[in-house]
C-alpha positions as CSV (number, residue, x, y, z in Angstrom):
1,X,0.0,0.0,0.0
2,X,1.4,3.3,-1.0
3,X,2.2,6.1,1.5
4,X,-0.4,8.3,-0.3
5,X,-3.1,5.6,0.1
6,X,-2.3,5.2,3.8
7,X,-2.6,9.0,4.4
8,X,-5.9,9.0,2.6
9,X,-7.2,6.1,4.7
10,X,-6.1,7.8,7.9
11,X,-8.0,11.0,6.8
12,X,-11.1,9.0,5.9
13,X,-10.9,7.4,9.3
14,X,-10.6,10.7,11.1
15,X,-13.5,12.3,9.2
16,X,-15.8,9.2,9.7
17,X,-14.9,8.9,13.4
18,X,-15.7,12.6,13.9
19,X,-19.1,12.2,12.2
20,X,-19.7,9.0,14.3
21,X,-18.9,10.8,17.5
22,X,-21.1,13.8,16.7
23,X,-24.1,11.5,15.9
24,X,-23.4,9.6,19.2
25,X,-23.4,12.7,21.3
26,X,-25.9,15.0,19.6
27,X,-28.4,12.6,18.0
28,X,-28.3,9.5,20.2
29,X,-27.8,11.6,23.4
30,X,-25.9,8.7,24.9
31,X,-23.1,10.8,26.4
32,X,-23.7,9.9,29.2
33,X,-26.4,7.2,28.6
34,X,-29.6,7.4,30.4
35,X,-29.4,6.1,34.0
36,X,-29.3,2.4,34.4
37,X,-32.0,2.5,37.1
38,X,-34.6,4.0,34.8
39,X,-37.7,1.9,34.7
40,X,-38.6,0.4,31.3
41,X,-41.5,2.9,30.8
42,X,-39.1,5.8,31.2
43,X,-36.6,4.3,28.7
44,X,-39.5,3.9,26.2
45,X,-40.6,7.5,26.8
46,X,-37.0,8.6,26.1
47,X,-37.1,6.8,22.7
48,X,-40.6,8.1,21.9
49,X,-39.4,11.7,22.7
50,X,-36.2,11.4,20.7
51,X,-37.3,9.0,17.9
52,X,-36.4,11.2,14.9
53,X,-32.9,12.2,16.0
54,X,-32.3,8.6,17.1
55,X,-33.3,7.2,13.7
56,X,-31.0,9.8,12.0
57,X,-28.2,8.8,14.4
58,X,-28.7,5.1,13.5
59,X,-28.6,5.9,9.8
60,X,-25.5,8.0,10.1
61,X,-23.8,5.5,12.3
62,X,-24.7,2.8,9.8
63,X,-22.6,4.7,7.3
64,X,-19.8,5.6,9.7
65,X,-19.8,2.8,12.3
66,X,-16.8,1.0,10.8
67,X,-14.8,4.3,10.8
68,X,-11.7,2.9,12.5
69,X,-11.3,0.0,10.1
70,X,-9.3,2.1,7.5
71,X,-6.9,3.3,10.3
72,X,-6.4,-0.3,11.4
73,X,-5.6,-1.3,7.8
74,X,-2.8,1.2,7.8
75,X,-1.6,0.1,11.3
76,X,-1.6,-3.6,10.1
77,X,0.3,-2.6,7.0
78,X,3.0,-0.9,9.1
79,X,3.2,-3.9,11.4
80,X,3.6,-6.1,8.4
81,X,6.5,-4.0,7.2
82,X,8.3,-4.8,10.5
83,X,7.4,-8.5,10.4
84,X,8.8,-9.3,7.0
85,X,10.6,-12.6,7.0
86,X,8.8,-13.8,10.1
87,X,5.3,-15.2,10.5
88,X,2.9,-12.2,10.4
89,X,1.3,-12.9,13.8
90,X,1.0,-9.3,14.9
91,X,-0.3,-8.2,11.5
92,X,-3.1,-10.8,11.8
93,X,-3.9,-9.8,15.3
94,X,-4.0,-6.1,14.4
95,X,-6.3,-6.8,11.4
96,X,-8.7,-9.0,13.4
97,X,-8.7,-6.7,16.5
98,X,-9.3,-3.6,14.3
99,X,-12.3,-5.3,12.7
100,X,-13.6,-6.3,16.1
101,X,-13.1,-2.9,17.5
102,X,-15.0,-1.3,14.6
103,X,-17.8,-3.8,15.1
104,X,-17.9,-2.7,18.8
105,X,-18.6,0.8,17.6
106,X,-21.3,-0.2,15.0
107,X,-23.3,-2.6,17.2
108,X,-24.7,-0.1,19.7
109,X,-26.1,2.1,17.0
110,X,-27.9,-0.9,15.6
111,X,-29.5,-1.7,18.9
112,X,-30.5,1.9,19.6
113,X,-31.9,2.2,16.1
114,X,-34.0,-0.9,16.7
115,X,-35.3,0.6,19.9
116,X,-36.2,3.9,18.1
117,X,-37.7,2.2,15.1
118,X,-40.8,1.1,17.0
119,X,-40.7,2.9,20.4
120,X,-44.4,2.3,20.9
121,X,-43.9,-1.5,21.4
122,X,-43.9,-2.8,24.9
123,X,-41.7,-0.9,27.3
124,X,-39.7,-4.1,28.1
125,X,-38.9,-4.7,24.5
126,X,-37.6,-1.1,23.9
127,X,-35.6,-1.2,27.2
128,X,-34.1,-4.6,26.2
129,X,-32.9,-3.2,22.9
130,X,-31.6,-0.1,24.7
131,X,-29.7,-2.2,27.2
132,X,-28.1,-4.3,24.5
133,X,-26.8,-1.1,22.9
134,X,-25.4,0.3,26.1
135,X,-23.8,-3.1,27.1
136,X,-22.5,-3.6,23.5
137,X,-20.7,-0.2,23.9
138,X,-19.5,-0.7,27.5
139,X,-18.4,-4.3,27.3
140,X,-16.2,-3.7,24.2
141,X,-14.0,-1.2,26.0
142,X,-11.2,-3.8,26.4
143,X,-10.9,-3.9,22.6
144,X,-10.1,-0.2,22.5
145,X,-7.6,-0.5,25.3
146,X,-5.9,-3.6,23.9
147,X,-5.6,-2.1,20.4
148,X,-4.2,1.2,21.6
149,X,-1.7,-0.5,24.0
150,X,-0.6,-2.8,21.2
151,X,-0.2,0.0,18.6
152,X,2.3,1.9,20.7
């Protein structure tokens, strides 16, 4: 991969991550997420009140949720350059972990979008989709930490 391609991929990643973050904060209103002790009815009311921005957030995050994947392609390429002549173990680890980390950013938006798509369903159903989204974001934190620690 040429240096010019790598720079372009890094810029694509920066732009998409910025858009993803803006949708996360301003459309999903998940920074911070609603309190975990909210009853199911209150979670459903949150989704009813914010349905349109949540659906826009889900759409935008559908386009940008894999924003870090181009960056990890560049990182894996750089690791591969250092591993020439040896088994490319760290290159494979960086590639797979980058994909998993990107999926960790895309999955919550899918869950929150599902909750916002039909917020008038039972409160427990909406709360369950919401909880899956919050847990999908919170429980993938180790992917971010592991990837950053490995890249340095």
